[in-house]
PDB file of N, H, CA, C and O in Angstrom:
ATOM      1  N   UNK A   1      79.938  68.645  40.423  1.00  0.00           N
ATOM      2  CA  UNK A   1      79.163  69.649  41.114  1.00  0.00           C
ATOM      3  C   UNK A   1      77.820  69.858  40.422  1.00  0.00           C
ATOM      4  O   UNK A   1      77.752  69.977  39.198  1.00  0.00           O
ATOM      5  N   UNK A   2      76.765  69.901  41.211  1.00  0.00           N
ATOM      6  H   UNK A   2      76.820  69.804  42.205  1.00  0.00           H
ATOM      7  CA  UNK A   2      75.440  70.199  40.693  1.00  0.00           C
ATOM      8  C   UNK A   2      75.137  71.639  41.030  1.00  0.00           C
ATOM      9  O   UNK A   2      75.243  72.030  42.193  1.00  0.00           O
ATOM     10  N   UNK A   3      74.766  72.431  40.062  1.00  0.00           N
ATOM     11  H   UNK A   3      74.679  72.113  39.118  1.00  0.00           H
ATOM     12  CA  UNK A   3      74.538  73.841  40.305  1.00  0.00           C
ATOM     13  C   UNK A   3      73.300  74.374  39.635  1.00  0.00           C
ATOM     14  O   UNK A   3      73.360  75.415  38.981  1.00  0.00           O
ATOM     15  N   UNK A   4      72.194  73.704  39.772  1.00  0.00           N
ATOM     16  H   UNK A   4      72.145  72.858  40.303  1.00  0.00           H
ATOM     17  CA  UNK A   4      70.965  74.131  39.124  1.00  0.00           C
ATOM     18  C   UNK A   4      70.059  74.793  40.151  1.00  0.00           C
ATOM     19  O   UNK A   4      69.723  74.193  41.172  1.00  0.00           O
ATOM     20  N   UNK A   5      69.672  76.009  39.882  1.00  0.00           N
ATOM     21  H   UNK A   5      69.945  76.497  39.053  1.00  0.00           H
ATOM     22  CA  UNK A   5      68.748  76.733  40.740  1.00  0.00           C
ATOM     23  C   UNK A   5      67.625  77.255  39.858  1.00  0.00           C
ATOM     24  O   UNK A   5      67.872  77.816  38.791  1.00  0.00           O
ATOM     25  N   UNK A   6      66.410  77.070  40.301  1.00  0.00           N
ATOM     26  H   UNK A   6      66.209  76.615  41.168  1.00  0.00           H
ATOM     27  CA  UNK A   6      65.255  77.572  39.574  1.00  0.00           C
ATOM     28  C   UNK A   6      64.435  78.407  40.547  1.00  0.00           C
ATOM     29  O   UNK A   6      63.968  77.895  41.564  1.00  0.00           O
ATOM     30  N   UNK A   7      64.259  79.671  40.248  1.00  0.00           N
ATOM     31  H   UNK A   7      64.638  80.087  39.422  1.00  0.00           H
ATOM     32  CA  UNK A   7      63.458  80.555  41.095  1.00  0.00           C
ATOM     33  C   UNK A   7      62.193  80.925  40.333  1.00  0.00           C
ATOM     34  O   UNK A   7      62.251  81.395  39.197  1.00  0.00           O
ATOM     35  N   UNK A   8      61.060  80.706  40.972  1.00  0.00           N
ATOM     36  H   UNK A   8      61.014  80.324  41.895  1.00  0.00           H
ATOM     37  CA  UNK A   8      59.778  80.996  40.338  1.00  0.00           C
ATOM     38  C   UNK A   8      58.884  81.692  41.354  1.00  0.00           C
ATOM     39  O   UNK A   8      58.640  81.149  42.432  1.00  0.00           O
ATOM     40  N   UNK A   9      58.398  82.867  41.036  1.00  0.00           N
ATOM     41  H   UNK A   9      58.596  83.308  40.161  1.00  0.00           H
ATOM     42  CA  UNK A   9      57.480  83.583  41.911  1.00  0.00           C
ATOM     43  C   UNK A   9      56.091  83.014  41.725  1.00  0.00           C
ATOM     44  O   UNK A   9      55.593  82.955  40.601  1.00  0.00           O
ATOM     45  N   UNK A  10      55.448  82.587  42.820  1.00  0.00           N
ATOM     46  H   UNK A  10      55.853  82.634  43.733  1.00  0.00           H
ATOM     47  CA  UNK A  10      54.152  81.910  42.728  1.00  0.00           C
ATOM     48  C   UNK A  10      52.964  82.849  42.931  1.00  0.00           C
ATOM     49  O   UNK A  10      51.831  82.387  43.064  1.00  0.00           O
ATOM     50  N   UNK A  11      53.206  84.149  42.957  1.00  0.00           N
ATOM     51  H   UNK A  11      54.127  84.524  42.850  1.00  0.00           H
ATOM     52  CA  UNK A  11      52.122  85.127  43.119  1.00  0.00           C
ATOM     53  C   UNK A  11      51.264  84.860  44.345  1.00  0.00           C
ATOM     54  O   UNK A  11      50.042  85.004  44.306  1.00  0.00           O
ATOM     55  N   UNK A  12      51.913  84.472  45.429  1.00  0.00           N
ATOM     56  H   UNK A  12      52.906  84.355  45.461  1.00  0.00           H
ATOM     57  CA  UNK A  12      51.289  84.240  46.728  1.00  0.00           C
ATOM     58  C   UNK A  12      50.370  83.014  46.781  1.00  0.00           C
ATOM     59  O   UNK A  12      49.634  82.839  47.752  1.00  0.00           O
ATOM     60  N   UNK A  13      50.404  82.173  45.757  1.00  0.00           N
ATOM     61  H   UNK A  13      51.002  82.315  44.968  1.00  0.00           H
ATOM     62  CA  UNK A  13      49.684  80.893  45.803  1.00  0.00           C
ATOM     63  C   UNK A  13      50.542  79.891  46.570  1.00  0.00           C
ATOM     64  O   UNK A  13      51.753  80.070  46.698  1.00  0.00           O
ATOM     65  N   UNK A  14      49.911  78.843  47.075  1.00  0.00           N
ATOM     66  H   UNK A  14      48.927  78.698  46.971  1.00  0.00           H
ATOM     67  CA  UNK A  14      50.664  77.782  47.733  1.00  0.00           C
ATOM     68  C   UNK A  14      51.639  77.169  46.741  1.00  0.00           C
ATOM     69  O   UNK A  14      51.305  76.958  45.575  1.00  0.00           O
ATOM     70  N   UNK A  15      52.844  76.885  47.214  1.00  0.00           N
ATOM     71  H   UNK A  15      53.115  77.056  48.161  1.00  0.00           H
ATOM     72  CA  UNK A  15      53.901  76.398  46.325  1.00  0.00           C
ATOM     73  C   UNK A  15      53.600  75.018  45.761  1.00  0.00           C
ATOM     74  O   UNK A  15      54.051  74.694  44.662  1.00  0.00           O
ATOM     75  N   UNK A  16      52.851  74.202  46.483  1.00  0.00           N
ATOM     76  H   UNK A  16      52.484  74.464  47.375  1.00  0.00           H
ATOM     77  CA  UNK A  16      52.548  72.861  45.983  1.00  0.00           C
ATOM     78  C   UNK A  16      51.795  72.949  44.662  1.00  0.00           C
ATOM     79  O   UNK A  16      51.933  72.064  43.818  1.00  0.00           O
ATOM     80  N   UNK A  17      51.000  74.000  44.466  1.00  0.00           N
ATOM     81  H   UNK A  17      50.887  74.719  45.151  1.00  0.00           H
ATOM     82  CA  UNK A  17      50.264  74.150  43.212  1.00  0.00           C
ATOM     83  C   UNK A  17      51.214  74.289  42.024  1.00  0.00           C
ATOM     84  O   UNK A  17      50.922  73.797  40.934  1.00  0.00           O
ATOM     85  N   UNK A  18      52.337  74.950  42.226  1.00  0.00           N
ATOM     86  H   UNK A  18      52.575  75.351  43.111  1.00  0.00           H
ATOM     87  CA  UNK A  18      53.346  75.075  41.172  1.00  0.00           C
ATOM     88  C   UNK A  18      53.999  73.727  40.891  1.00  0.00           C
ATOM     89  O   UNK A  18      54.240  73.386  39.733  1.00  0.00           O
ATOM     90  N   UNK A  19      54.286  72.958  41.936  1.00  0.00           N
ATOM     91  H   UNK A  19      54.090  73.234  42.877  1.00  0.00           H
ATOM     92  CA  UNK A  19      55.018  71.697  41.789  1.00  0.00           C
ATOM     93  C   UNK A  19      54.162  70.510  41.362  1.00  0.00           C
ATOM     94  O   UNK A  19      54.707  69.504  40.907  1.00  0.00           O
ATOM     95  N   UNK A  20      52.855  70.593  41.492  1.00  0.00           N
ATOM     96  H   UNK A  20      52.413  71.410  41.862  1.00  0.00           H
ATOM     97  CA  UNK A  20      51.988  69.421  41.330  1.00  0.00           C
ATOM     98  C   UNK A  20      52.121  68.725  39.977  1.00  0.00           C
ATOM     99  O   UNK A  20      52.001  67.501  39.918  1.00  0.00           O
ATOM    100  N   UNK A  21      52.358  69.438  38.916  1.00  0.00           N
ATOM    101  H   UNK A  21      52.455  70.432  38.963  1.00  0.00           H
ATOM    102  CA  UNK A  21      52.440  68.832  37.583  1.00  0.00           C
ATOM    103  C   UNK A  21      53.844  68.911  36.990  1.00  0.00           C
ATOM    104  O   UNK A  21      54.022  68.794  35.778  1.00  0.00           O
ATOM    105  N   UNK A  22      54.845  69.112  37.859  1.00  0.00           N
ATOM    106  H   UNK A  22      54.701  69.207  38.844  1.00  0.00           H
ATOM    107  CA  UNK A  22      56.213  69.262  37.369  1.00  0.00           C
ATOM    108  C   UNK A  22      57.103  68.158  37.924  1.00  0.00           C
ATOM    109  O   UNK A  22      56.736  67.453  38.865  1.00  0.00           O
ATOM    110  N   UNK A  23      58.265  68.025  37.328  1.00  0.00           N
ATOM    111  H   UNK A  23      58.563  68.597  36.563  1.00  0.00           H
ATOM    112  CA  UNK A  23      59.168  66.930  37.672  1.00  0.00           C
ATOM    113  C   UNK A  23      60.450  67.462  38.321  1.00  0.00           C
ATOM    114  O   UNK A  23      61.535  67.330  37.755  1.00  0.00           O
ATOM    115  N   UNK A  24      60.322  68.066  39.511  1.00  0.00           N
ATOM    116  H   UNK A  24      59.441  68.173  39.971  1.00  0.00           H
ATOM    117  CA  UNK A  24      61.470  68.550  40.260  1.00  0.00           C
ATOM    118  C   UNK A  24      61.885  67.499  41.273  1.00  0.00           C
ATOM    119  O   UNK A  24      61.024  66.858  41.876  1.00  0.00           O
ATOM    120  N   UNK A  25      63.195  67.305  41.478  1.00  0.00           N
ATOM    121  H   UNK A  25      63.894  67.826  40.988  1.00  0.00           H
ATOM    122  CA  UNK A  25      63.685  66.363  42.481  1.00  0.00           C
ATOM    123  C   UNK A  25      63.365  66.836  43.891  1.00  0.00           C
ATOM    124  O   UNK A  25      62.890  66.059  44.720  1.00  0.00           O
ATOM    125  N   UNK A  26      63.625  68.115  44.163  1.00  0.00           N
ATOM    126  H   UNK A  26      64.011  68.746  43.490  1.00  0.00           H
ATOM    127  CA  UNK A  26      63.411  68.625  45.520  1.00  0.00           C
ATOM    128  C   UNK A  26      63.126  70.117  45.497  1.00  0.00           C
ATOM    129  O   UNK A  26      63.353  70.810  44.505  1.00  0.00           O
ATOM    130  N   UNK A  27      62.616  70.587  46.641  1.00  0.00           N
ATOM    131  H   UNK A  27      62.432  70.024  47.447  1.00  0.00           H
ATOM    132  CA  UNK A  27      62.412  72.012  46.865  1.00  0.00           C
ATOM    133  C   UNK A  27      62.997  72.355  48.228  1.00  0.00           C
ATOM    134  O   UNK A  27      62.627  71.743  49.230  1.00  0.00           O
ATOM    135  N   UNK A  28      63.898  73.319  48.277  1.00  0.00           N
ATOM    136  H   UNK A  28      64.198  73.816  47.462  1.00  0.00           H
ATOM    137  CA  UNK A  28      64.549  73.768  49.501  1.00  0.00           C
ATOM    138  C   UNK A  28      63.847  75.026  49.999  1.00  0.00           C
ATOM    139  O   UNK A  28      63.720  76.005  49.264  1.00  0.00           O
ATOM    140  N   UNK A  29      63.389  74.997  51.258  1.00  0.00           N
ATOM    141  H   UNK A  29      63.493  74.202  51.855  1.00  0.00           H
ATOM    142  CA  UNK A  29      62.609  76.117  51.785  1.00  0.00           C
ATOM    143  C   UNK A  29      62.778  76.174  53.296  1.00  0.00           C
ATOM    144  O   UNK A  29      63.319  75.250  53.902  1.00  0.00           O
ATOM    145  N   UNK A  30      62.313  77.264  53.903  1.00  0.00           N
ATOM    146  H   UNK A  30      61.874  78.016  53.410  1.00  0.00           H
ATOM    147  CA  UNK A  30      62.331  77.366  55.361  1.00  0.00           C
ATOM    148  C   UNK A  30      60.930  77.367  55.957  1.00  0.00           C
ATOM    149  O   UNK A  30      60.773  77.531  57.166  1.00  0.00           O
ATOM    150  N   UNK A  31      59.918  77.186  55.126  1.00  0.00           N
ATOM    151  H   UNK A  31      60.046  77.052  54.143  1.00  0.00           H
ATOM    152  CA  UNK A  31      58.526  77.208  55.575  1.00  0.00           C
ATOM    153  C   UNK A  31      57.997  75.771  55.651  1.00  0.00           C
ATOM    154  O   UNK A  31      57.683  75.164  54.628  1.00  0.00           O
ATOM    155  N   UNK A  32      57.902  75.237  56.867  1.00  0.00           N
ATOM    156  H   UNK A  32      58.157  75.730  57.699  1.00  0.00           H
ATOM    157  CA  UNK A  32      57.509  73.834  57.018  1.00  0.00           C
ATOM    158  C   UNK A  32      56.045  73.592  56.652  1.00  0.00           C
ATOM    159  O   UNK A  32      55.681  72.462  56.326  1.00  0.00           O
ATOM    160  N   UNK A  33      55.211  74.605  56.697  1.00  0.00           N
ATOM    161  H   UNK A  33      55.508  75.522  56.962  1.00  0.00           H
ATOM    162  CA  UNK A  33      53.821  74.434  56.254  1.00  0.00           C
ATOM    163  C   UNK A  33      53.796  74.212  54.747  1.00  0.00           C
ATOM    164  O   UNK A  33      53.120  73.302  54.266  1.00  0.00           O
ATOM    165  N   UNK A  34      54.527  75.035  53.998  1.00  0.00           N
ATOM    166  H   UNK A  34      55.075  75.774  54.389  1.00  0.00           H
ATOM    167  CA  UNK A  34      54.628  74.838  52.549  1.00  0.00           C
ATOM    168  C   UNK A  34      55.244  73.473  52.235  1.00  0.00           C
ATOM    169  O   UNK A  34      54.774  72.769  51.341  1.00  0.00           O
ATOM    170  N   UNK A  35      56.288  73.103  52.965  1.00  0.00           N
ATOM    171  H   UNK A  35      56.670  73.675  53.691  1.00  0.00           H
ATOM    172  CA  UNK A  35      56.951  71.817  52.725  1.00  0.00           C
ATOM    173  C   UNK A  35      56.018  70.644  53.017  1.00  0.00           C
ATOM    174  O   UNK A  35      56.051  69.637  52.308  1.00  0.00           O
ATOM    175  N   UNK A  36      55.199  70.762  54.038  1.00  0.00           N
ATOM    176  H   UNK A  36      55.172  71.579  54.614  1.00  0.00           H
ATOM    177  CA  UNK A  36      54.223  69.707  54.353  1.00  0.00           C
ATOM    178  C   UNK A  36      53.229  69.531  53.215  1.00  0.00           C
ATOM    179  O   UNK A  36      52.888  68.404  52.856  1.00  0.00           O
ATOM    180  N   UNK A  37      52.762  70.639  52.648  1.00  0.00           N
ATOM    181  H   UNK A  37      53.039  71.555  52.940  1.00  0.00           H
ATOM    182  CA  UNK A  37      51.815  70.558  51.531  1.00  0.00           C
ATOM    183  C   UNK A  37      52.495  69.993  50.285  1.00  0.00           C
ATOM    184  O   UNK A  37      51.889  69.211  49.553  1.00  0.00           O
ATOM    185  N   UNK A  38      53.734  70.376  50.039  1.00  0.00           N
ATOM    186  H   UNK A  38      54.227  71.012  50.634  1.00  0.00           H
ATOM    187  CA  UNK A  38      54.479  69.832  48.903  1.00  0.00           C
ATOM    188  C   UNK A  38      54.618  68.320  49.057  1.00  0.00           C
ATOM    189  O   UNK A  38      54.456  67.584  48.084  1.00  0.00           O
ATOM    190  N   UNK A  39      54.914  67.852  50.265  1.00  0.00           N
ATOM    191  H   UNK A  39      55.045  68.450  51.055  1.00  0.00           H
ATOM    192  CA  UNK A  39      55.036  66.410  50.536  1.00  0.00           C
ATOM    193  C   UNK A  39      53.710  65.699  50.292  1.00  0.00           C
ATOM    194  O   UNK A  39      53.690  64.599  49.740  1.00  0.00           O
ATOM    195  N   UNK A  40      52.611  66.313  50.697  1.00  0.00           N
ATOM    196  H   UNK A  40      52.628  67.206  51.146  1.00  0.00           H
ATOM    197  CA  UNK A  40      51.291  65.691  50.581  1.00  0.00           C
ATOM    198  C   UNK A  40      50.738  65.664  49.159  1.00  0.00           C
ATOM    199  O   UNK A  40      50.062  64.707  48.782  1.00  0.00           O
ATOM    200  N   UNK A  41      51.013  66.689  48.372  1.00  0.00           N
ATOM    201  H   UNK A  41      51.563  67.466  48.678  1.00  0.00           H
ATOM    202  CA  UNK A  41      50.324  66.853  47.092  1.00  0.00           C
ATOM    203  C   UNK A  41      51.182  66.721  45.843  1.00  0.00           C
ATOM    204  O   UNK A  41      50.666  66.827  44.730  1.00  0.00           O
ATOM    205  N   UNK A  42      52.505  66.490  46.006  1.00  0.00           N
ATOM    206  H   UNK A  42      52.924  66.405  46.910  1.00  0.00           H
ATOM    207  CA  UNK A  42      53.367  66.430  44.821  1.00  0.00           C
ATOM    208  C   UNK A  42      54.362  65.274  44.932  1.00  0.00           C
ATOM    209  O   UNK A  42      54.413  64.585  45.950  1.00  0.00           O
ATOM    210  N   UNK A  43      55.137  65.073  43.897  1.00  0.00           N
ATOM    211  H   UNK A  43      55.096  65.633  43.070  1.00  0.00           H
ATOM    212  CA  UNK A  43      56.222  64.089  43.901  1.00  0.00           C
ATOM    213  C   UNK A  43      57.573  64.743  44.186  1.00  0.00           C
ATOM    214  O   UNK A  43      58.604  64.071  44.153  1.00  0.00           O
ATOM    215  N   UNK A  44      57.577  66.041  44.465  1.00  0.00           N
ATOM    216  H   UNK A  44      56.740  66.587  44.492  1.00  0.00           H
ATOM    217  CA  UNK A  44      58.791  66.783  44.762  1.00  0.00           C
ATOM    218  C   UNK A  44      59.174  66.556  46.224  1.00  0.00           C
ATOM    219  O   UNK A  44      58.321  66.642  47.107  1.00  0.00           O
ATOM    220  N   UNK A  45      60.441  66.270  46.484  1.00  0.00           N
ATOM    221  H   UNK A  45      61.135  66.201  45.767  1.00  0.00           H
ATOM    222  CA  UNK A  45      60.912  66.039  47.850  1.00  0.00           C
ATOM    223  C   UNK A  45      61.114  67.388  48.561  1.00  0.00           C
ATOM    224  O   UNK A  45      61.908  68.212  48.105  1.00  0.00           O
ATOM    225  N   UNK A  46      60.402  67.616  49.671  1.00  0.00           N
ATOM    226  H   UNK A  46      59.757  66.947  50.041  1.00  0.00           H
ATOM    227  CA  UNK A  46      60.576  68.864  50.402  1.00  0.00           C
ATOM    228  C   UNK A  46      61.778  68.782  51.345  1.00  0.00           C
ATOM    229  O   UNK A  46      61.952  67.790  52.051  1.00  0.00           O
ATOM    230  N   UNK A  47      62.603  69.826  51.351  1.00  0.00           N
ATOM    231  H   UNK A  47      62.462  70.632  50.777  1.00  0.00           H
ATOM    232  CA  UNK A  47      63.786  69.858  52.212  1.00  0.00           C
ATOM    233  C   UNK A  47      63.850  71.217  52.904  1.00  0.00           C
ATOM    234  O   UNK A  47      63.742  72.261  52.262  1.00  0.00           O
ATOM    235  N   UNK A  48      64.028  71.184  54.237  1.00  0.00           N
ATOM    236  H   UNK A  48      64.116  70.335  54.759  1.00  0.00           H
ATOM    237  CA  UNK A  48      64.160  72.406  55.026  1.00  0.00           C
ATOM    238  C   UNK A  48      65.603  72.568  55.470  1.00  0.00           C
ATOM    239  O   UNK A  48      66.238  71.606  55.902  1.00  0.00           O
ATOM    240  N   UNK A  49      66.118  73.781  55.364  1.00  0.00           N
ATOM    241  H   UNK A  49      65.603  74.563  55.013  1.00  0.00           H
ATOM    242  CA  UNK A  49      67.506  74.056  55.723  1.00  0.00           C
ATOM    243  C   UNK A  49      67.626  74.746  57.085  1.00  0.00           C
ATOM    244  O   UNK A  49      68.706  75.210  57.450  1.00  0.00           O
ATOM    245  N   UNK A  50      66.533  74.817  57.831  1.00  0.00           N
ATOM    246  H   UNK A  50      65.655  74.440  57.535  1.00  0.00           H
ATOM    247  CA  UNK A  50      66.552  75.509  59.125  1.00  0.00           C
ATOM    248  C   UNK A  50      66.344  74.532  60.279  1.00  0.00           C
ATOM    249  O   UNK A  50      65.812  73.438  60.091  1.00  0.00           O
ATOM    250  N   UNK A  51      66.764  74.935  61.462  1.00  0.00           N
ATOM    251  H   UNK A  51      67.196  75.823  61.615  1.00  0.00           H
ATOM    252  CA  UNK A  51      66.668  74.096  62.646  1.00  0.00           C
ATOM    253  C   UNK A  51      65.258  73.661  62.994  1.00  0.00           C
ATOM    254  O   UNK A  51      65.074  72.583  63.558  1.00  0.00           O
ATOM    255  N   UNK A  52      64.260  74.467  62.674  1.00  0.00           N
ATOM    256  H   UNK A  52      64.409  75.343  62.216  1.00  0.00           H
ATOM    257  CA  UNK A  52      62.881  74.116  63.017  1.00  0.00           C
ATOM    258  C   UNK A  52      62.261  73.143  62.015  1.00  0.00           C
ATOM    259  O   UNK A  52      61.115  72.731  62.190  1.00  0.00           O
ATOM    260  N   UNK A  53      62.991  72.775  60.979  1.00  0.00           N
ATOM    261  H   UNK A  53      63.922  73.110  60.837  1.00  0.00           H
ATOM    262  CA  UNK A  53      62.457  71.875  59.968  1.00  0.00           C
ATOM    263  C   UNK A  53      63.071  70.493  60.002  1.00  0.00           C
ATOM    264  O   UNK A  53      63.339  69.918  58.948  1.00  0.00           O
ATOM    265  N   UNK A  54      63.302  69.940  61.192  1.00  0.00           N
ATOM    266  H   UNK A  54      63.085  70.408  62.048  1.00  0.00           H
ATOM    267  CA  UNK A  54      63.955  68.627  61.331  1.00  0.00           C
ATOM    268  C   UNK A  54      63.215  67.525  60.580  1.00  0.00           C
ATOM    269  O   UNK A  54      63.846  66.594  60.079  1.00  0.00           O
ATOM    270  N   UNK A  55      61.902  67.612  60.495  1.00  0.00           N
ATOM    271  H   UNK A  55      61.389  68.368  60.903  1.00  0.00           H
ATOM    272  CA  UNK A  55      61.119  66.605  59.775  1.00  0.00           C
ATOM    273  C   UNK A  55      61.538  66.521  58.304  1.00  0.00           C
ATOM    274  O   UNK A  55      61.402  65.471  57.675  1.00  0.00           O
ATOM    275  N   UNK A  56      62.046  67.625  57.764  1.00  0.00           N
ATOM    276  H   UNK A  56      62.157  68.477  58.275  1.00  0.00           H
ATOM    277  CA  UNK A  56      62.420  67.697  56.354  1.00  0.00           C
ATOM    278  C   UNK A  56      63.923  67.912  56.168  1.00  0.00           C
ATOM    279  O   UNK A  56      64.348  68.500  55.173  1.00  0.00           O
ATOM    280  N   UNK A  57      64.716  67.444  57.110  1.00  0.00           N
ATOM    281  H   UNK A  57      64.371  66.966  57.918  1.00  0.00           H
ATOM    282  CA  UNK A  57      66.165  67.581  57.001  1.00  0.00           C
ATOM    283  C   UNK A  57      66.730  68.435  58.116  1.00  0.00           C
ATOM    284  O   UNK A  57      67.554  67.975  58.906  1.00  0.00           O
ATOM    285  N   UNK A  58      66.289  69.670  58.178  1.00  0.00           N
ATOM    286  H   UNK A  58      65.619  70.043  57.536  1.00  0.00           H
ATOM    287  CA  UNK A  58      66.739  70.566  59.229  1.00  0.00           C
ATOM    288  C   UNK A  58      68.153  71.090  59.007  1.00  0.00           C
ATOM    289  O   UNK A  58      68.762  70.870  57.959  1.00  0.00           O
ATOM    290  N   UNK A  59      68.642  71.768  59.993  1.00  0.00           N
ATOM    291  H   UNK A  59      68.148  71.946  60.843  1.00  0.00           H
ATOM    292  CA  UNK A  59      69.916  72.475  59.900  1.00  0.00           C
ATOM    293  C   UNK A  59      71.097  71.560  59.599  1.00  0.00           C
ATOM    294  O   UNK A  59      72.050  71.981  58.944  1.00  0.00           O
ATOM    295  N   UNK A  60      71.048  70.321  60.066  1.00  0.00           N
ATOM    296  H   UNK A  60      70.274  69.979  60.598  1.00  0.00           H
ATOM    297  CA  UNK A  60      72.194  69.416  59.942  1.00  0.00           C
ATOM    298  C   UNK A  60      72.141  68.478  58.732  1.00  0.00           C
ATOM    299  O   UNK A  60      73.194  68.125  58.202  1.00  0.00           O
ATOM    300  N   UNK A  61      70.969  68.067  58.281  1.00  0.00           N
ATOM    301  H   UNK A  61      70.113  68.353  58.711  1.00  0.00           H
ATOM    302  CA  UNK A  61      70.869  66.984  57.296  1.00  0.00           C
ATOM    303  C   UNK A  61      70.478  67.414  55.886  1.00  0.00           C
ATOM    304  O   UNK A  61      70.486  66.582  54.978  1.00  0.00           O
ATOM    305  N   UNK A  62      70.139  68.673  55.671  1.00  0.00           N
ATOM    306  H   UNK A  62      70.132  69.348  56.409  1.00  0.00           H
ATOM    307  CA  UNK A  62      69.601  69.048  54.370  1.00  0.00           C
ATOM    308  C   UNK A  62      70.603  68.879  53.237  1.00  0.00           C
ATOM    309  O   UNK A  62      70.215  68.486  52.137  1.00  0.00           O
ATOM    310  N   UNK A  63      71.864  69.161  53.469  1.00  0.00           N
ATOM    311  H   UNK A  63      72.179  69.481  54.363  1.00  0.00           H
ATOM    312  CA  UNK A  63      72.869  69.001  52.407  1.00  0.00           C
ATOM    313  C   UNK A  63      73.047  67.537  52.039  1.00  0.00           C
ATOM    314  O   UNK A  63      73.209  67.205  50.864  1.00  0.00           O
ATOM    315  N   UNK A  64      73.018  66.667  53.030  1.00  0.00           N
ATOM    316  H   UNK A  64      72.886  66.936  53.984  1.00  0.00           H
ATOM    317  CA  UNK A  64      73.131  65.217  52.784  1.00  0.00           C
ATOM    318  C   UNK A  64      71.944  64.736  51.954  1.00  0.00           C
ATOM    319  O   UNK A  64      72.110  63.943  51.026  1.00  0.00           O
ATOM    320  N   UNK A  65      70.746  65.218  52.290  1.00  0.00           N
ATOM    321  H   UNK A  65      70.611  65.862  53.044  1.00  0.00           H
ATOM    322  CA  UNK A  65      69.543  64.816  51.545  1.00  0.00           C
ATOM    323  C   UNK A  65      69.637  65.235  50.078  1.00  0.00           C
ATOM    324  O   UNK A  65      69.277  64.461  49.190  1.00  0.00           O
ATOM    325  N   UNK A  66      70.112  66.440  49.819  1.00  0.00           N
ATOM    326  H   UNK A  66      70.404  67.068  50.540  1.00  0.00           H
ATOM    327  CA  UNK A  66      70.228  66.925  48.452  1.00  0.00           C
ATOM    328  C   UNK A  66      71.253  66.104  47.676  1.00  0.00           C
ATOM    329  O   UNK A  66      71.001  65.715  46.535  1.00  0.00           O
ATOM    330  N   UNK A  67      72.400  65.840  48.284  1.00  0.00           N
ATOM    331  H   UNK A  67      72.605  66.156  49.210  1.00  0.00           H
ATOM    332  CA  UNK A  67      73.410  65.033  47.619  1.00  0.00           C
ATOM    333  C   UNK A  67      72.884  63.650  47.273  1.00  0.00           C
ATOM    334  O   UNK A  67      73.145  63.139  46.184  1.00  0.00           O
ATOM    335  N   UNK A  68      72.147  63.044  48.191  1.00  0.00           N
ATOM    336  H   UNK A  68      71.935  63.460  49.076  1.00  0.00           H
ATOM    337  CA  UNK A  68      71.593  61.712  47.958  1.00  0.00           C
ATOM    338  C   UNK A  68      70.593  61.748  46.789  1.00  0.00           C
ATOM    339  O   UNK A  68      70.634  60.885  45.912  1.00  0.00           O
ATOM    340  N   UNK A  69      69.701  62.740  46.780  1.00  0.00           N
ATOM    341  H   UNK A  69      69.668  63.441  47.492  1.00  0.00           H
ATOM    342  CA  UNK A  69      68.725  62.854  45.699  1.00  0.00           C
ATOM    343  C   UNK A  69      69.381  63.089  44.343  1.00  0.00           C
ATOM    344  O   UNK A  69      68.858  62.661  43.314  1.00  0.00           O
ATOM    345  N   UNK A  70      70.525  63.768  44.341  1.00  0.00           N
ATOM    346  H   UNK A  70      70.950  64.115  45.177  1.00  0.00           H
ATOM    347  CA  UNK A  70      71.258  64.049  43.096  1.00  0.00           C
ATOM    348  C   UNK A  70      72.232  62.946  42.718  1.00  0.00           C
ATOM    349  O   UNK A  70      72.909  63.039  41.694  1.00  0.00           O
ATOM    350  N   UNK A  71      72.308  61.895  43.540  1.00  0.00           N
ATOM    351  H   UNK A  71      71.758  61.819  44.372  1.00  0.00           H
ATOM    352  CA  UNK A  71      73.193  60.779  43.246  1.00  0.00           C
ATOM    353  C   UNK A  71      74.651  61.068  43.531  1.00  0.00           C
ATOM    354  O   UNK A  71      75.533  60.452  42.933  1.00  0.00           O
ATOM    355  N   UNK A  72      74.918  61.998  44.438  1.00  0.00           N
ATOM    356  H   UNK A  72      74.201  62.498  44.924  1.00  0.00           H
ATOM    357  CA  UNK A  72      76.294  62.357  44.779  1.00  0.00           C
ATOM    358  C   UNK A  72      76.696  61.704  46.093  1.00  0.00           C
ATOM    359  O   UNK A  72      75.842  61.397  46.926  1.00  0.00           O
ATOM    360  N   UNK A  73      77.988  61.491  46.278  1.00  0.00           N
ATOM    361  H   UNK A  73      78.681  61.740  45.601  1.00  0.00           H
ATOM    362  CA  UNK A  73      78.490  60.940  47.537  1.00  0.00           C
ATOM    363  C   UNK A  73      78.731  62.074  48.523  1.00  0.00           C
ATOM    364  O   UNK A  73      78.983  63.213  48.130  1.00  0.00           O
ATOM    365  N   UNK A  74      78.649  61.747  49.805  1.00  0.00           N
ATOM    366  H   UNK A  74      78.443  60.821  50.124  1.00  0.00           H
ATOM    367  CA  UNK A  74      78.882  62.761  50.854  1.00  0.00           C
ATOM    368  C   UNK A  74      80.314  63.201  50.889  1.00  0.00           C
ATOM    369  O   UNK A  74      80.681  64.045  51.707  1.00  0.00           O
TER     370      UNK A  74
END
């Protein structure tokens, strides 16, 4: 089981600015605009857990994406 959670308040700055110089595997969010910027400007994999974020996993695929990135089997 992988159980690492990191919560960081970005003081209302775009989240990609926090991730740009860091080595995170993924970021789970429900804001597809933030996820798009993270995809464009960082090496962190953006993942959306909501139905409107199909481009980044969406309601059905986000858990599979996380397991794959962590090297776990489905």
